[in-house]
C-alpha positions as CSV (number, residue, x, y, z in Angstrom):
1,M,4.7,-31.9,0.4
2,S,2.6,-28.7,0.3
3,S,4.1,-25.6,-1.2
4,F,4.1,-22.1,0.3
5,A,1.7,-20.9,-2.4
6,S,-1.3,-21.2,0.0
7,V,-0.1,-19.4,3.2
8,E,-2.2,-16.3,2.7
9,H,-4.1,-17.3,5.9
10,I,-0.8,-16.5,7.8
11,Q,-0.1,-12.8,8.1
12,S,3.6,-13.4,8.7
13,L,5.5,-16.7,8.3
14,I,9.3,-16.5,9.0
15,L,11.6,-19.4,8.3
16,V,14.8,-19.2,10.3
17,T,17.8,-21.2,9.2
18,G,21.6,-20.9,9.0
19,L,24.8,-22.2,10.3
20,S,25.0,-24.1,13.6
21,G,26.4,-21.8,16.2
22,A,25.4,-18.6,14.3
23,G,22.6,-17.7,16.7
24,K,19.5,-19.4,15.4
25,S,18.2,-20.3,18.8
26,S,18.7,-16.7,20.0
27,A,16.9,-15.4,17.0
28,M,13.9,-17.7,17.7
29,N,13.9,-16.5,21.4
30,L,13.8,-12.9,20.2
31,L,11.1,-13.5,17.7
32,E,9.1,-15.2,20.5
33,D,9.6,-12.1,22.6
34,S,8.3,-10.1,19.6
35,G,5.0,-12.0,19.8
36,Y,5.6,-14.7,17.3
37,L,4.5,-18.3,17.8
38,V,7.8,-20.2,17.4
39,I,8.4,-23.8,16.5
40,D,11.9,-25.1,16.9
41,N,13.7,-27.7,14.7
42,L,10.7,-28.6,12.6
43,P,11.8,-31.4,10.2
44,V,11.3,-30.4,6.6
45,P,9.0,-33.5,5.8
46,L,6.6,-32.2,8.5
47,L,6.4,-28.7,6.9
48,G,3.4,-29.6,4.8
49,H,1.5,-31.0,7.8
50,F,2.1,-27.8,9.7
51,L,0.8,-25.7,6.8
52,A,-2.3,-27.8,6.7
53,L,-2.8,-27.5,10.4
54,S,-2.3,-23.8,10.4
55,K,-5.3,-23.3,8.2
56,T,-7.6,-24.4,11.0
57,G,-5.6,-22.7,13.8
58,G,-7.1,-19.3,13.5
59,E,-5.3,-16.3,15.2
60,R,-2.8,-18.6,16.8
61,Y,-0.7,-18.9,13.7
62,Q,-1.0,-15.4,12.3
63,H,2.6,-14.6,13.2
64,T,4.7,-17.8,13.1
65,A,8.4,-18.4,13.1
66,L,9.8,-21.8,12.1
67,L,13.3,-23.0,12.8
68,L,13.8,-25.6,10.1
69,D,15.9,-28.6,10.8
70,V,17.9,-28.8,7.5
71,D,20.4,-31.3,8.8
72,S,21.0,-33.3,5.7
73,Q,21.4,-33.0,1.9
74,E,18.1,-34.9,1.6
75,S,16.1,-32.4,3.7
76,Q,17.7,-29.5,1.8
77,Q,16.7,-31.1,-1.5
78,Q,13.1,-31.3,-0.2
79,L,13.1,-27.7,0.9
80,M,14.7,-25.9,-2.0
81,P,11.8,-26.4,-4.5
82,L,9.5,-24.7,-1.9
83,L,11.8,-21.7,-1.5
84,R,12.3,-21.3,-5.3
85,P,8.9,-22.2,-6.8
86,P,7.9,-21.4,-10.4
87,A,5.6,-18.6,-9.1
88,P,6.8,-15.8,-6.8
89,R,6.9,-16.6,-3.0
90,P,3.9,-15.2,-1.0
91,A,4.6,-11.8,0.4
92,S,3.8,-13.1,3.9
93,L,6.8,-15.6,3.7
94,K,10.2,-14.4,4.7
95,I,13.5,-16.3,5.1
96,I,16.1,-15.3,7.7
97,F,19.6,-16.8,7.4
98,L,22.0,-16.6,10.3
99,D,25.6,-16.6,9.3
100,S,28.9,-16.1,11.1
101,E,32.6,-16.3,10.6
102,T,34.2,-19.7,11.1
103,R,36.5,-18.5,13.9
104,S,33.5,-17.0,15.7
105,I,31.6,-20.3,15.6
106,I,34.6,-22.2,16.8
107,R,35.0,-19.8,19.7
108,R,31.4,-20.2,20.7
109,Y,31.5,-24.0,20.7
110,S,34.7,-23.8,22.7
111,E,33.0,-21.6,25.2
112,T,29.9,-23.7,25.5
113,R,31.8,-27.0,25.3
114,R,28.9,-28.4,23.2
115,P,29.6,-30.7,20.2
116,H,28.8,-29.4,16.7
117,P,25.7,-31.4,15.6
118,G,27.2,-31.9,12.1
119,F,30.6,-33.2,13.1
120,D,31.5,-36.4,11.3
121,P,34.6,-38.1,12.6
122,I,35.1,-39.9,9.3
123,K,34.8,-36.8,7.1
124,D,36.2,-34.1,9.4
125,K,39.6,-33.7,10.8
126,S,38.6,-30.6,12.7
127,L,35.6,-28.5,13.6
128,E,36.7,-26.1,10.8
129,D,36.1,-28.9,8.3
130,T,32.6,-29.4,9.7
131,I,31.7,-25.7,9.4
132,R,33.1,-25.6,5.9
133,R,30.9,-28.5,4.8
134,E,27.8,-27.1,6.4
135,R,28.5,-23.6,4.9
136,S,28.8,-25.1,1.4
137,R,25.7,-27.3,1.8
138,L,23.5,-24.4,3.0
139,Q,24.7,-21.9,0.4
140,P,21.6,-22.4,-1.9
141,I,19.3,-21.6,1.1
142,K,21.4,-18.5,1.9
143,E,21.0,-17.3,-1.6
144,A,17.2,-17.6,-1.3
145,A,17.1,-15.7,2.0
146,D,15.3,-12.3,2.4
147,L,17.6,-11.3,5.3
148,I,21.1,-12.5,6.0
149,I,22.5,-11.6,9.4
150,D,26.2,-12.0,10.1
151,T,26.4,-12.4,13.9
152,S,30.2,-12.7,14.1
153,A,30.6,-9.4,16.0
154,M,27.0,-9.2,17.4
155,N,25.8,-9.5,21.0
156,I,22.2,-10.4,21.8
157,H,21.1,-6.8,21.9
158,A,22.5,-6.0,18.4
159,L,20.8,-9.1,17.0
160,K,17.5,-8.1,18.6
161,R,17.7,-4.6,17.0
162,E,18.5,-6.2,13.6
163,L,15.4,-8.4,13.8
164,R,13.2,-5.6,15.1
165,E,14.2,-3.3,12.2
166,F,13.5,-6.1,9.7
167,L,10.0,-6.8,11.2
168,Q,9.3,-3.1,11.0
169,L,10.5,-3.0,7.4
170,I,8.2,-5.8,6.3
171,G,5.3,-4.4,8.3
172,C,5.1,-7.2,10.8
173,A,6.5,-5.5,13.9
174,K,4.1,-7.2,16.3
175,G,6.5,-6.8,19.3
176,R,5.2,-6.4,22.8
177,S,6.0,-3.0,24.3
178,M,8.5,-2.9,27.1
179,L,6.7,-3.3,30.5
180,V,7.5,-0.6,33.0
181,N,6.5,-1.6,36.5
182,F,6.5,0.7,39.5
183,L,6.9,-1.2,42.8
184,S,6.4,0.6,46.1
185,F,8.0,-1.0,49.2
186,G,9.2,-0.3,52.7
187,F,12.9,-0.3,53.5
188,K,12.2,-1.7,57.0
189,H,10.9,-4.9,55.3
190,G,13.9,-5.1,53.0
191,A,14.6,-3.7,49.6
192,P,13.4,-5.9,46.7
193,V,16.1,-7.8,44.9
194,D,14.6,-7.7,41.4
195,C,14.5,-4.0,40.8
196,D,16.5,-2.4,38.0
197,L,16.2,1.1,39.6
198,I,15.5,2.0,43.2
199,V,14.3,5.4,44.5
200,D,14.3,6.5,48.1
201,V,11.5,9.0,49.0
202,R,12.1,9.1,52.7
203,F,13.0,12.7,52.3
204,L,9.3,13.6,52.1
205,K,7.2,14.3,55.2
206,N,5.7,11.1,56.6
207,P,1.9,10.7,56.9
208,H,2.5,7.9,59.4
209,F,2.8,10.5,62.1
210,V,-0.6,12.0,61.4
211,E,-3.0,9.8,63.4
212,E,-6.0,10.1,61.0
213,L,-3.8,9.0,58.1
214,R,-1.9,6.2,59.7
215,E,-4.3,3.4,58.8
216,Q,-4.8,4.7,55.2
217,D,-2.3,4.3,52.4
218,G,-1.0,6.3,49.5
219,R,-3.9,5.4,47.2
220,D,-6.3,7.3,49.4
221,D,-7.0,10.9,48.6
222,A,-6.2,12.3,52.0
223,V,-2.8,10.6,52.1
224,R,-2.0,11.6,48.5
225,D,-2.9,15.2,49.2
226,Y,-0.8,15.2,52.4
227,V,2.3,13.9,50.5
228,F,1.9,16.4,47.6
229,S,1.2,19.3,49.9
230,S,5.0,19.4,50.0
231,P,6.4,21.2,47.0
232,D,9.3,18.6,47.0
233,A,6.9,15.8,46.1
234,A,5.7,17.5,42.9
235,E,9.2,18.6,42.1
236,F,10.6,15.1,42.5
237,V,7.9,13.5,40.3
238,G,8.6,16.2,37.6
239,Q,12.4,15.7,37.8
240,Y,12.2,11.9,37.8
241,S,9.7,11.8,35.0
242,Q,12.2,13.7,32.9
243,L,14.9,11.2,33.7
244,L,12.5,8.4,32.7
245,Q,11.8,10.1,29.4
246,F,15.5,9.9,28.7
247,L,16.0,6.3,30.0
248,L,13.0,4.4,28.8
249,P,13.6,4.6,25.0
250,R,17.3,3.7,25.6
251,Y,16.4,0.7,27.7
252,H,13.9,-0.3,25.0
253,F,16.5,0.2,22.3
254,E,18.9,-2.2,24.1
255,G,16.2,-4.9,24.0
256,K,15.0,-4.7,27.6
257,A,11.5,-6.3,27.9
258,Y,10.8,-5.5,31.5
259,L,11.9,-2.6,33.7
260,N,11.1,-2.8,37.4
261,I,11.4,0.5,39.3
262,G,11.3,0.3,43.1
263,I,10.0,3.3,45.1
264,G,10.8,3.0,48.8
265,C,9.9,4.7,52.0
266,T,10.1,3.6,55.6
267,G,7.0,1.3,55.8
268,G,6.0,1.1,52.1
269,K,2.5,2.2,52.9
270,H,2.2,6.0,52.4
271,R,4.8,8.0,50.6
272,S,6.2,5.3,48.3
273,V,2.7,4.3,47.3
274,A,1.6,7.9,46.4
275,I,4.8,8.5,44.4
276,A,4.7,5.2,42.6
277,E,1.1,5.9,41.5
278,A,2.0,9.4,40.4
279,L,5.1,8.3,38.4
280,S,3.1,5.5,36.7
281,R,0.8,8.2,35.3
282,Q,3.7,10.0,33.7
283,V,4.7,7.2,31.4
284,D,3.0,7.2,28.0
285,P,0.8,4.1,27.8
286,S,0.8,4.3,24.0
287,K,4.5,3.5,24.0
288,Y,4.9,1.2,27.0
289,L,2.9,-1.2,29.1
290,V,2.6,0.3,32.5
291,S,1.8,-1.3,35.8
292,V,2.1,-0.4,39.4
293,K,2.2,-2.7,42.4
294,H,2.4,-2.1,46.2
295,R,4.4,-4.8,48.0
296,D,3.9,-3.7,51.6
297,V,0.4,-2.2,51.7
């Protein structure tokens, strides 16, 4: 089997392992959300084939996370020499080990009603015996890990923060920015069901009642000028922008990847469109991905 000595072509290679039920799958999902190519349950004997393949894969493999299937003593014996080679491990290779208290793992399996993959009816009298055996078997890998995360008292958001901080620490924070989408709509067509926040701008004067503006929409200069001829429009955009400056980093900190903000007026053609466009320009594009869509134009 190939060693990790020749993975300089991969900018960041993360091996994820740990106890069953400790959150390995969740960690892989979060790494995928952070821009990593993830490969689940890669058998240890195939690791060498993957490393050879990655040399010809170009940019695709620059940030890769592998969830290794260390399901037996044999696979562990094959892996350990690679994790503890005579020479130091490459700086691009990091090992994350997911751990958890036994009672937390038992509770999770009870809640999901899924069987533990390592349960052996001959060796184990209870699930606790299974976890104890697995913990003992994986101890050498745990000792070789760069990061050990105890998920006993963690929710998914805390786990994501832990991983994000680790990626920043090792200089591999490749995460996608939170997407902030402004969606204009008309209440008479029904409010969208997938919005996290909804704003009603029907308090602004309505261009629909100006004949020459009726067939235009809020992206046209004449309609936008009409809407913002009211001091309330500029005041609202200013006030709501301050609220977003407060909210956005806190949503991002909690691990939210997509924030959909609905801006509604009566028909979804004039006021909501103009306000959605204006608000989208208030969000810093260097910090967030910003988009604006108009459902009812």
